[in-house]
Structure formats: C-alpha cells, structure tokens
C-alpha positions, -999 to +999 in steps of 0.1 A: -015-260-867+010-282-881+018-303-849+001-330-841-003-314-805-013-278-807-026-256-778-049-226-789-055-195-764-083-175-769-074-138-754-108-127-760-121-155-733-091-143-711-105-105-715-140-120-706-123-134-673-104-106-664-140-085-662-161-108-652-132-109-618-135-073-616-174-073-614-174-100-590-146-086-566-158-050-572-120-039-568-092-036-594-076-068-606-036-074-607-032-105-626-009-133-616+010-140-645+039-164-630+050-196-649+048-181-680+010-171-677+000-208-662+017-220-692-004-200-717+022-173-727+033-144-703+041-119-730+005-125-752-014-127-720+003-096-701-001-077-736-039-081-740-047-077-706-029-041-707-053-031-735-083-044-709-074-019-680-046-040-660-017-021-646-004-041-622+010-081-628+026-104-602+055-131-609+071-155-593+107-151-602+134-125-609+141-140-643+099-137-652+102-105-645+131-090-665+114-110-693+079-096-688+095-060-682+114-060-716+081-070-733+057-045-719+079-016-713+088+009-687+049+017-676+031-010-662+040-021-623+055-057-620+058-074-584+082-103-576+065-128-551+101-145-543+109-110-533+147-098-528+166-130-529+202-135-524+220-109-543+188-103-567+185-067-553+204-047-580+188-069-610+153-059-594+162-022-593+180-020-629+148-040-641+125-016-624+107-047-608+089-045-572+101-072-544+078-086-522+095-088-492+092-116-469+112-115-440+138-089-421+170-104-446+152-095-476+144-056-461+182-055-458+191-067-487+167-042-506+175-013-485+213-020-489+207-005-523+185+022-513+153+005-516+123+018-528+087+009-541+078-027-526+055-048-514+055-067-477+039-101-476+019-111-441+020-148-435-016-152-421-017-190-418-003-205-450+033-210-431+048-204-469+063-171-474+058-139-454+063-125-421+040-135-391+017-110-378+034-104-343+070-101-363+062-076-394+081-047-392+066-014-391+056+009-416+089+018-438+097+042-468+088+027-506+062+004-492+037+002-516+014-031-511+005-051-482-005-087-492-015-121-476-023-154-493-056-177-483-049-211-484-082-228-486-104-202-509-115-231-531-136-239-502-159-214-492-170-236-458-134-238-449-136-215-415-096-211-419-108-182-449-122-160-421-097-166-399-070-157-423-090-122-434-095-112-400-056-117-395-050-097-425-072-070-415-055-064-381-020-067-395-026-044-426-042-017-405-005-008-395+001+006-433-024+029-438-007+044-467-001+009-484-029-008-512-040-041-492-045-073-514-055-104-501-077-124-526-064-149-552-088-166-578-109-184-552-112-154-531-124-132-552-157-151-549-156-152-510-175-116-508-167-082-509-150-081-473-123-106-487-114-080-517-097-052-498-082-028-523-070-051-551-072-088-560-046-113-573-064-139-596-045-163-614-063-198-625-098-181-630-081-158-655-070-187-673-105-206-673-103-227-641-132-224-618-127-210-579-130-241-563-117-265-588-148-273-611-162-255-641-177-222-637-206-207-657-188-172-652-156-180-668-148-191-703-123-217-714-091-198-723-068-227-734-077-255-757-055-283-762-060-307-789-044-336-810-047-349-843-059-382-856-027-400-869-043-433-873-077-452-872-080-491-869-104-516-861-095-534-829-109-572-825-121-585-793-094-601-774-063-579-788-047-553-762-035-515-767-007-502-757+021-506-733+018-537-708-018-544-723-034-513-708-066-520-723-076-556-739-109-554-760-141-571-749-157-567-783-145-555-813-137-515-811-126-491-835-097-471-821-078-436-833-043-431-826-040-393-814-008-373-817-005-362-777+012-379-748+030-371-720+057-350-733+027-329-746+012-323-709-014-357-715-007-372-677-002-411-678-027-407-648-055-404-674-052-443-679-078-458-673-102-429-665-095-401-691-116-388-717-115-368-748-138-349-768-142-364-802-171-360-827-196-344-803-189-363-775-165-374-749-147-408-756-123-428-735-088-431-736-078-468-741-046-482-724-014-463-715-010-428-723+024-429-739+050-404-746+037-390-781+003-403-786-029-419-770-054-443-783-092-434-782-124-455-781-143-439-816-163-466-819-194-457-840-182-420-842-179-402-873-139-392-874-116-395-898-076-393-902-067-356-895-094-345-873-086-334-841-098-345-804-100-320-777-082-328-744-095-299-728-111-265-737-145-255-741-163-289-746-140-306-718-133-282-694-099-277-677-110-289-643-129-317-657-100-329-673-076-322-644-097-345-618-098-373-645-061-374-641-060-368-605-046-334-604-057-297-607-059-273-635-029-255-622-008-282-629-025-294-660-020-261-677+017-258-663+023-292-678+018-285-717+049-294-735+069-270-752+066-290-786+030-281-788+024-256-813+006-226-798-017-203-818-033-173-801-068-156-811-073-115-801-036-110-795-029-072-788+007-072-806 
C-alpha cells in the first residue's frame, strides 16, 4: 500500500459469509452486488462468488448491470432492480440483463421489444418499488422470479415481518412457475418460512450483521486503515484541529493519520469516534478533516508509518458505523475513490 488511506477486501472472508448465509437460510444465495458491491468492488466480488457457486446476481442500475456483464461473461443471470426504466429496454436486452418489473408501464415497455426473461416485484408494505398485491398482473411469458423486500428485517421482533411474509406468500402463489425470493440479509436469519426459494443478501455478505451489530457467524470483509503521518506531544490546554474541537485537559501524545472525510471517515466521528491502534481502541480527537484525523496514542507503542484501523476485524464495521451515527451500508458505500484498494483471494 502506498496511499495513506487504504481498503483491504478479504474475498476469503466473503466466501465464508456466502456459505454461512447458505447454511442459515437453507436455500441458494443470490448475491446483491449493487453500488459496486457496497463499495467493495462488484467485479472482484462477483468473480470470487462465481467460484463459490453463485450463479445469479442483483444490481440496482442498468449501467451496473452492463459493466458486470462485460466482466463475468454471458452465463450468470443478472437482475436489475430498477426494472425497465425509460428507454432502457433495448439496452437491457442487448446486455442480456433481466429487469425486475415494478409497475404496468415497465411491463408494456419490456413487452414492446419482445419481452423475455424478467422478474416481478410485489410491494408487501415497504411502499418503495413494486406492484401492490391487489394490482399485480397475472402470470405472463418470461416471468422467472417474483420478489418482495422486507422493511424491518433487522428487528426480528417487529410484527411487520410476519405481515409482509404472509402477504408475499399469498401474492406469489399466483405465479407457480416462478422462483420466489423474499429475504434480504436480515431475512436470512428469520427462519425457514422466510426463505422461500432463494435469498438475496447484501450487507451480511460484506461483514455487516443482520441486526445492525456484529454477528459471530460472519467475518469482516473490509478493512479501512490510515497511516500515521506524524506523532507529536500535545501540552495541556492546547487544542486539536478546526474550531478547537478538542482541548487537552492534560499532556497527550497524538498521531495524525492519513484518512479524512474524503476517504469515508465521517465528520460525525467527532467526538465519539474510535480507531484500533496498538492493540486497543483509541479516541479520535477534535474534528475530522478532509484528509486527516488526530488519534490519542498516549502511552501507546506506535511509530511513524504504522497504520490504525478505522474498521475491520478489530473494529467491526457495525460498531464503527454506530459511533458515527449511521449504518454499515452507508459507511461502506462512502469509502473514497482515492483509497488504495487491495484484494485477498482474487479469482482472476
């Protein structure tokens, strides 16, 4: 690694999580690799998962699907969650992508170019994309999958999970020849009656827990680190960073580390953020800057060139997200483009 801020993606851990989700759900896993595999790299992620047995992937946008198709070749199935938007039908067909059709106009657009393999989304209560159950069309040619999406799967006690599950079971029974897909990451852990035919996990593949907190069945996939660029002694009474965000109550030793909000370290980490350094969690002092953070390394054995861990195996991504007042999804997808990437266990 030559950049001060760097992201390491452990594809061996990704493989572990893929098979853990197969085991807990009891059905095939169709990975969600939208938003560049939650910021971790859709192409290396998909290529590794292909070697583990994945054959169907989900993206959100047409351009994500086109890029993934170019990378993985003609054989894997790729569904586009946006569906057949605007004039996209021809491009979807040309790239051998399957739209998830969300309303009547999309069905018309898809059929206008001859239709073909596609999916259908039933909105069972999230009120986002998809047909309301009472408005859903009857079976039609090319329909390969019927899906819905859980709104509260990170809270197993939420009654809406069961209401959505029952609504999907009733609506999807109209399509006996189509695969049924209901569960996202959290849904994989709700029990066998939520699994249906296939599951579509996202965040749990990448190391986030199904309930927004670390889960021992899953391994950390992403590790974001920052190099220590300078170490200085801070006298009592002096301040650190913009707006005097931290004022030392006693002498401190601080390390200036090469990652800031341009790299995905949220400003909301001030004042509660922590990093892992020299075997312990250590506080971020003062405001997060665009390029650097200051870390309290008083009494820690660190040197110039060492790295602190923003999140990873020692600082779970869910914990890091909670400290910044957000969720692991947002933390991963906000990693800056200038962070140098490295992959462990690439399939290509």
